[in-house]
C-alpha positions in Angstrom: 0.0 0.0 0.0 1.2 3.5 -0.8 0.0 6.9 0.2 0.3 10.2 -1.6 0.9 12.6 1.2 0.8 16.4 1.8 1.8 16.9 5.4 -1.6 15.8 6.8 -1.5 15.1 10.6 -2.6 11.8 12.1 -5.8 12.0 14.1 -6.1 11.9 17.9 -9.8 11.7 18.7 -11.5 11.9 22.1 -14.2 9.4 23.0 -17.8 10.5 22.4 -21.1 9.3 23.8 -22.6 6.5 21.6 -25.7 8.7 20.7 -23.7 11.5 19.1 -22.9 11.8 15.4 -19.9 9.7 14.6 -17.3 10.2 11.9 -16.1 7.5 9.6 -13.7 7.5 6.7 -14.5 5.9 3.3 -12.6 5.0 0.2 -13.8 5.6 -3.3 -11.7 3.0 -5.0 -11.1 3.5 -8.7 -9.2 2.4 -11.7 -9.0 3.6 -15.3 -10.2 1.3 -18.1 -10.0 2.5 -21.7 -9.5 6.0 -20.5 -12.7 6.0 -18.3 -13.0 5.5 -14.6 -14.5 2.5 -12.8 -15.3 2.4 -9.1 -15.3 -0.6 -6.8 -18.3 -1.2 -4.7 -18.5 -3.8 -1.9 -21.5 -5.3 -0.2 -22.2 -4.7 3.4 -21.9 -7.7 5.7 -25.4 -7.4 7.1 -27.9 -6.5 4.4 -25.7 -7.1 1.4 -26.4 -3.6 0.0 -23.8 -1.9 -2.2 -21.5 0.5 -0.3 -18.0 1.8 -0.4 -15.3 0.6 2.1 -15.5 2.7 5.2 -14.8 2.5 8.9 -14.1 4.1 12.2 -11.1 6.4 13.0 -7.9 4.7 13.9 -5.7 6.8 16.3 -2.4 7.8 14.7 -3.5 7.4 11.1 -4.5 10.2 8.7 -8.0 10.1 7.1 -6.5 9.0 3.8 -4.5 6.2 5.5 -7.6 5.1 7.2 -9.5 5.0 3.9 -6.8 2.8 2.4 -6.8 0.5 5.5 -10.6 0.0 5.1 -10.2 -0.6 1.4 -7.7 -3.4 2.2 -9.8 -4.9 5.0 -13.1 -4.9 3.1 -12.0 -5.5 -0.5 -8.4 -6.6 -0.7 -7.4 -3.3 -2.3 -3.7 -2.4 -2.7 -3.3 1.1 -4.1 -2.6 4.8 -3.6 -4.7 6.9 -1.3 -5.0 10.6 -2.0 -5.3 13.2 0.8 -7.9 15.2 -1.1 -11.3 14.6 0.4 -13.9 14.2 -2.3 -16.8 15.1 0.0 -18.9 13.6 2.7 -22.2 11.8 3.1 -24.4 10.8 6.0 -26.2 7.6 6.9 -27.6 5.8 9.9 -25.7 2.7 11.0 -28.1 0.1 12.3 -26.8 -1.1 15.6 -29.9 -3.0 16.8 -33.5 -3.5 15.9 -34.6 -0.2 17.5 -31.5 1.9 17.3 -29.5 3.7 14.7 -26.2 5.6 15.0 -26.0 8.8 12.9 -22.7 8.7 10.9 -20.9 11.2 8.7 -18.4 9.7 6.2 -15.5 11.6 4.7 -14.7 10.1 1.3 -11.1 9.8 0.0 -10.1 8.6 -3.5 -8.0 5.4 -3.6 -6.4 4.4 -7.0 -6.4 0.7 -7.0 -3.2 -1.0 -8.3 -4.2 -4.6 -7.4 -6.8 -6.7 -5.6 -5.8 -9.5 -3.3 -7.9 -12.7 -3.0 -6.7 -13.0 0.7 -7.8 -10.1 2.9 -9.4 -9.8 6.4 -13.1 -9.8 5.2 -12.7 -12.1 2.2 -15.8 -14.4 2.0 -17.9 -11.9 4.0 -18.4 -9.4 1.1 -18.7 -9.3 -2.6 -17.2 -6.6 -4.8 -17.8 -5.3 -8.3 -16.3 -2.8 -10.7 -18.8 -0.4 -12.2 -18.8 2.9 -14.2 -19.6 5.8 -11.8 -23.1 6.4 -13.2 -24.1 2.7 -12.7 -22.4 2.6 -9.2 -24.3 5.7 -8.2 -27.6 4.0 -8.9 -26.6 1.0 -6.8 -25.9 2.8 -3.5 -28.8 3.9 -1.2 -27.3 7.2 0.1 -28.2 10.1 -2.1 -25.2 12.2 -1.1 -22.8 9.2 -1.8 -24.5 8.7 -5.2 -23.9 12.3 -6.1 -20.2 12.0 -5.1 -19.8 8.8 -7.2 -21.7 10.0 -10.3 -19.6 13.2 -10.5 -16.3 11.5 -9.9 -13.8 12.3 -12.6 -10.3 11.5 -11.5 -8.6 13.4 -14.4 -10.4 16.7 -13.6 -9.2 16.3 -10.0 -5.6 15.8 -11.1 -5.6 12.2 -9.9 
């Protein structure tokens, strides 16, 4: 795994009550095929819906490093994480039959250089490459769909 850095500081986050909005970091994993981008979606472990790899903050890592770590754990991605946040989206993480946890996800681009068949959550998720417009239609979160459908790596200098 490699990281394209620009002096971003690692995070040190205090604990918060479980009812407050929580921050997660997500990876918009992409590759270029025939000059056009494709994004990698994974399925959630619970419902099997299409999502991007994302997870909780890890003390001592930058947000981009965390997004790369989640891409590895959930999809076997090896690649380059960029420190440029593409945007954010919100969703409610189901943590029980009667409770949901509000989450805000900051999304970072990860250029995929390879996929491994052996990774921490192999066998628990599926993944699929899609063009951005198709991928945007597969995710449930409107804000995430907007980020994906408008994703143009070349215009961002990636």
